[in-house]
N, C-alpha and C positions, 0 to 999 in steps of 0.2 A: 318637626324635630326641633330640639333645643340646643343644637350644636353651635359651632363657631359662626356659621352663616346667619343663624337666627339672632345671635347677640349682636353681630355686626349690623344687621338690618335694623334692629331695635335702637342701637346706638346712633345710627345714621338718621333715623326718624327724629330722635331727640335733638341732634345737632342741627337738623334743618328746620327746627322750630315746632314740630308736632307736640302739642301739649295734652292730647287726649289720653285716655286710659290705654295702657299698653300691657298686654298679657302674653307671656311666652310659656307654652306648655312643653315639658320635656319628660320623656320616659326615664331619662337618666337620673341617677342619685346625686350627681355632682353638677355644679355649674360647668359650662363649656370650658374645656382645657385645651392646651396646645398639644394635639395628638402627634405632631412631628417630634416632640420631645420623647415620646415613648421609646423610640428606637435608639435614643442617645443616652438614656439613663438606666440605671439598674431597675430590675423588676419591683423592688420595694420603693415605691414612690408615693408621695402625698399629692393626690389629685387636687386637693383644696389649694395647695400652694402653686399648682400649675394652672389654676383658673385664669382665663383670659381677662375676666372682670370678676370682682369679688362682691360679697353681699353689700358692702358699704356703697359701692358704685350703683348697684341695683336700687338701693334705697334713695340715694341722692338724685338719681335720674327718674325715679318713679316708675321703674320697670318691674312689673309683677311677674317674677320668674318662678314658675311652679314646677318643682322637681317631683319625680315619681308620679307624673301625670300622663295618662295615655288618652289620646283623643280616640273616642269610640264611634263618633258620628259627626258629620258636618251636614247641616241642612242648608244647602246653598241658597235656595229661594228665600227662606225666612231668616237667613244669616245667623243661624244658631250653631254653636259648637258645644258638643257634649263630651265630657271627659270623665275619667275615673282616676282618683288618686287615693291610694291607701284605703280602698273600699268605700270611699265617699264619692258621690257623683256631683258634678258641677256643670251648670249650663249657663251659657252667656250669649247674649245677642250682640252682634258686632256690625259696624258699618263697613268694615274691610277685613279681609283675611289674607294672610300670606302663609304659604306652607314651605317649609324647608326640611325635606326628608333627608335623612343622613344615614 
């Protein structure tokens, strides 16, 4: 998942000095937002303004945050993640996976 826990983990990795490629896949259409605010504001809200971190932050920290992406398969032994985003498939080999289901 690409919610608040995922962005917090990605940010923590960068703060602790991890300089490798960092990709977050999220089925959501928006960057992670403060869900606790949903009960405190009117139903007409701008989720972009409620984002925990914005596009500028993602670019500055080198976090590749892919919205509208659904993980369809994880091959643990070969460390391959397959996802689908807007009818395009994407495959990546990774040295490490972290999963934040939400």
